[in-house]
N, C-alpha and C positions, 0 to 999 in steps of 0.2 A: 504494500500500500504506500503511495507517495506521501512524503512528509506533510504536504499541504492538506491532504485528505485526513491524515491523523490529527493534525492541528484543528481542523474544522470539526471533527467528531468530538474531540476534547472540549472545544468551545461550546458545542451544542449540549453536551453532558453537563458542563459547568453552569450554563444558563438554566438548565432544568433544576439543578440542585439549588441554585440561588433563588429561583422562583419558589421552590418548595420551602426553603428556609424563611423567606420573607412572609409566606403565607402562615407559617407557624407563629409568628409574632403578632399576627392580626387578631383582634378580639373575635371570639367565636360568634359566628352568625351576625356580624355587624351589618352587612348588607341585607341579609334576610330579616334582621330585627328592625331595620329602618323601614323596609317594605311592610312588614307586619304592623308596625306602629302606625305608619301612614294609612294603611288600609282600615285599621280599627279605631285609632285614637286621635289622629291629627285633626279631625273635623272639630273637635272640642278642646284639645289639649296641645300645649307646646312643651318643649324642654328648656325654654329660656326663662331664667330667673325673673320673677316679677311679672311675667307676661301672662296674666290670667285672661281667659277668654270665656267662652260658654262654660268651660270647666276650668279648674285651677291648673296652673302650670305644674308640670311633673319634674321640675328641676330638683335633683337630689331627693326624689321621693322615697328611695330605699332608706329606711331608718327614721323617716319623718312620722310624727304623730298624725293620725287621721284628723282632718278638719282643722288643721293648724296653720295653713298657708295664709299669711296676712293679706288683707284687702281682697278677700274673696267671700262671697255670700253663700256659705255652705248651708245645707239643710240642717235642721236641728238633729236629725238622726246621725248625720256625719259628724257634726260638732260633738255630739254625745257619745260617739263610738269610742270605746276604750280599747284602741288598738294602735299598733305601730306597723307601718308598711314594711314588712320584711318580705323575703321571696315567697315564703309559704302563704302569707296572707294575701299578697298581690295575686298569686296564682289562684287562690280560691275566689277572690273578688272578681278577677278578670273572667273566670269561668262562670260565675253566677253571683252577680253583685247583690241580688235580693237575699241570698242565703247568708251573706256576711254583714251587710248593713241594711236592714229593712227600713224603708222610707227615704232612701237616697234619692238624689235628683237626676240620676243618669238615665233618664227615660228618653228614648225607647230602647237604649242599649240593653241587650238581654244576656250578653256573655259570649265567650268563645269556647266551644266544646273541645277543640283539638288541643291537647296538652303541648304538642310541638309548637303550635303558633303562640300559645301563652308563654312558653319558655323563651322563644325568640324575643318577644316583647319585653319580658322581664330582664333578659340579658342586655338588651338595648338600653333599658332604663338604668340598670346597674352601671353600665359603661358611660352613663351621662350623655347618651346619644352620639357616641363616638362614630365618626363616619358620616355625620349628617350634612 
């Protein structure tokens, strides 16, 4: 095999290894999480701090007490909910909000049945919307 062909083969292999290595450092499902968030949440929510819309912003939602975002008019049910948004609580709420906080104002949102879609959204929220 000529030297040029060997060098080209090594270059192609090196590029493949570099692409793989770069992909390993990328947060899991960032692009899929953005898509899932946009499809299910973006109509009412943003990830920008202080940018409350129809729903409160979800900036740093993981670890936040329910109903605590300043300058947002929560339902009395959400204000009175004694919970902190961790991954498990978010998963249950995104799946079926009525089961977690009865009397919330997120109507007509009824939940997301697919655990995989919920996991993508939660990973995206956890990452703070990385890749947005």
